[in-house]
C-alpha positions in Angstrom: -5.0 -33.8 -87.0 -7.6 -31.4 -85.8 -10.1 -32.4 -83.1 -13.6 -30.8 -83.1 -15.4 -30.7 -79.8 -19.0 -30.0 -79.2 -19.6 -28.4 -75.8 -23.0 -28.8 -74.1 -24.3 -27.7 -70.7 -26.8 -29.3 -68.4 -27.2 -25.9 -66.7 -28.0 -23.6 -69.6 -30.8 -24.4 -72.1 -29.7 -24.4 -75.7 -26.1 -24.0 -74.8 -23.8 -25.1 -77.7 -20.2 -24.3 -78.5 -17.8 -25.9 -81.0 -14.1 -25.7 -80.6 -11.5 -27.0 -83.0 -8.0 -27.6 -81.8 -4.9 -29.5 -82.9 -4.6 -33.0 -81.4 -1.2 -32.2 -80.2 -2.4 -29.2 -78.1 -2.4 -29.7 -74.4 -5.5 -29.9 -72.1 -4.3 -26.4 -70.9 -4.6 -25.0 -74.4 -8.1 -26.6 -74.6 -9.0 -25.1 -71.2 -7.9 -21.6 -72.4 -9.9 -22.0 -75.6 -13.0 -22.9 -73.6 -12.6 -20.1 -71.1 -12.0 -17.6 -73.9 -15.1 -18.7 -75.8 -17.2 -18.1 -72.7 -15.4 -14.9 -71.7 -14.4 -16.4 -68.4 -11.3 -15.5 -66.5 -8.2 -17.7 -67.0 -7.9 -17.7 -63.2 -10.8 -20.1 -62.7 -10.0 -23.4 -61.1 -10.9 -26.0 -63.7 -10.5 -29.7 -64.3 -11.3 -32.3 -67.0 -12.4 -35.8 -66.7 -12.4 -38.4 -69.5 -15.6 -40.5 -69.1 -17.4 -43.5 -70.4 -20.4 -43.4 -72.8 -22.7 -43.3 -69.8 -20.8 -40.2 -68.4 -19.0 -42.1 -65.6 -15.8 -40.2 -64.7 -12.6 -42.1 -65.4 -9.4 -40.1 -65.6 -9.0 -36.6 -64.1 -6.8 -34.0 -65.7 -6.1 -31.2 -63.2 -5.0 -27.6 -63.8 -2.3 -28.0 -61.1 -0.4 -31.0 -59.7 -2.5 -32.4 -56.8 -1.4 -34.7 -54.0 -2.4 -38.0 -55.3 -1.9 -41.6 -54.4 1.4 -42.7 -55.9 -0.2 -45.8 -57.2 -2.4 -43.8 -59.6 -1.2 -41.9 -62.7 -1.5 -38.1 -62.3 -2.3 -35.9 -65.3 -1.9 -32.1 -65.4 -3.3 -30.0 -68.2 0.0 -28.4 -69.0 1.8 -31.7 -69.4 -0.9 -33.8 -71.1 -1.5 -33.5 -74.9 -5.1 -34.2 -76.0 -4.0 -37.1 -78.1 -2.5 -38.9 -75.1 -5.9 -39.5 -73.5 -8.4 -39.1 -76.4 -8.4 -42.3 -78.2 -12.0 -42.6 -79.4 -13.6 -40.4 -82.1 -16.6 -39.9 -79.8 -14.6 -39.6 -76.6 -16.6 -37.8 -73.9 -15.1 -35.3 -71.5 -16.5 -33.5 -68.5 -15.2 -30.0 -67.9 -15.7 -28.4 -64.5 
């Protein structure tokens, strides 16, 4: 299955990007696709958050393993396929 994401920015007026990527791709693959579409360096420290319909952050997917509370699940971009955390057709993500 192919996912189609529409990227918006609250910092740039009229910003719009669409990225299509396989559901089995990792968040790291998605990260690279976003950075390439923006001509940004792959050395940028980035993170994703899944979020609610009201844009409240829920699950963080980090570029690198971070020291986290052992009681919470930890997700890294390299080890997390998109289809593991994207369950809803209109799933919202925040990319920082």
